[in-house]
C-alpha positions, 0 to 999 in steps of 0.5 A: 499499500506504501507504493500507492499514491496519495490520490483517490483516483486510479487506485485500482489500476495502480494496484493491478499494476503492481499485482502485473508487476509482481507477476512478472518478476516471480516469473522471471526467477521461475525462468532462470536457467539453473546452474549445473549443480541445482540441475543435478540436485533436481534429478537426483533419484529419492528413495522412496521405500519408507514412504512405500512402506508406510502406504503398505501398513495403511492399507494393510490396516485398513484391509484387516478391518474387514473391508474385504468385500469392498476390496474384491468390488474394486478389484473386480471393477478395475480388472479392465476389458482387455482379453488378458484380464478377463479371469477363465470360468471354471468349469462346474464339476459334473455331478457323481452319485455314490451309486453305480450302474449296476447298482441302479440295474439291482435296484430295478430288478428288485423292486420293478421287476 
């Protein structure tokens, strides 16, 4: 506010000019070229192991609460539409009986024949 004149007219215009000048200065600072050392520091790979382990712990705590049904729904929804992502349908096992054909023939002979 110190940079604005005491005249009542043109205050909005002066404020707008000050904001634009500040924006231009920030833009110039942002576009300045970095030194080799600064670019190297930016490119150095960081170790994300600790953060990954923390997120895995949080997810395992969430999953242990009893939300397995929700997790299965999400996984099923996110599975995708590619043929490689579609699970193979398991063929139902043929129904078997405890009796053989000979037992049925004996039963038929005893009771019906």
